[in-house]
N, C-alpha and C positions, 0 to 999 in steps of 0.2 A: 283610286281603286279601293274597293271594299270587300269584305268577306262576311259570310254568315254561316253558322253551323248549327245543325239539329241532330237529334237522335231520330232514326227512321223507325216509325211504329208500324204495327200490323194493320193500321187503318191509314187512309190518306194523310200524308205528311207533306206540308208545304215548306219548300226549301228557302224561298226568298224571305227577307226580314219584314216584319210588320211595318206597314206605312201609316199606322194609327187607325186603320179601318179593317184591313185584311192583310194577307201575305202576297200581294201582287205589286207589279211595277206601279209607282205613284202616278197620279194624274199629270199629264204634260211631259212625262219623261220616257226615254228609251234607254234600256240597259243592254250592254254587250256582255254576254256571259263568256268569260275567258276560260274558266276551268270548273269542273265539278269533280270532287273526289269522294268516294264511298269507301269506308273502312269497316272491315269486320273486326270487332274489338275482342273476339274470343281468343284466348291464348292458345296457340297451336299445340296439339298433342302428337308428337312424331309416331307414337305407337298406334294411334287411331286417327289417321288423317281425315276420315270422313266426319269426325266429331267437329262441330262448330260450322260445318258447311251450311250456308244460307243463301237465299235468293232475293232479288228485288226487281221492281219495275220502275220505270221513270217515264213521265209524260211532260211534254211542253204544251200547256193548254192556253189557247187564244182567248182573250177577254170575252166573257159571256158564253163561252162554250163549256160543255161538260167534259170531264176526263173520260176518254174512250179509247178503243183500239186504234182509231185513226190518228190520235196524237201521242201514241205510245212510241218511245224511241228506244227503250230497253225493255225486254220481255223475259222475266224469270232468269236473270243473269246469275249463275252460281258464283258465289264468292267464298273461298275457303277461309278458315280461321286464320287471323293474323294478316290477311291480304288486303290491298287497297286497289280499287278500280279507279282509273283517271279518265275522265271524258274531257279531252282538251285538243283534239285534232281538228275539230270544226268549231267555229265561232257562231254563236246564236244571238240574234238581237231580238229582245223582247220589248213590246210597246206597252202603253198604259193598260193596266188591268190583266196583262198576261201573267201566268204563274207556272212554277215547276212543282210537280207533285210526284212524290216517291211513295212506294209501298213496299214494306218488307214483310218478313215472316215474324211469327211469335216464337220465342221471346225476342224482345228488341235487343239486337246486338250490333246493329249497324249505325255509324254516324256518317253524316254527309256535310261537306263544306263546299260552298259556292263562292267563286271569285267573280266580281262583276265591276263594271264601270259605266258611268253615264255617258251616252254618245249624243 
């Protein structure tokens, strides 16, 4: 099992580690995604709960296809300051060239970690 962590930017952010060419599943491999965690790193302010609220999208993109609404699995999910969202109830198997793309708001206050294993 392996993990990879990234800061989610306000432009497309690839979650998988680099395979030397890009951030996709390497040639000849299949990866089972066991967990994805997205954390809002803003320190919560109990007097202003709306401070630090941000949103993000997540896409599972098949090799050779563009990011689009048809491969979006999370759409503008609000994440309050100091909270973590966990995607772990479904297991996803990615094949060669597949990728995971996240998109946050500006400023960048989200971090994401993926746990995966080769199958």
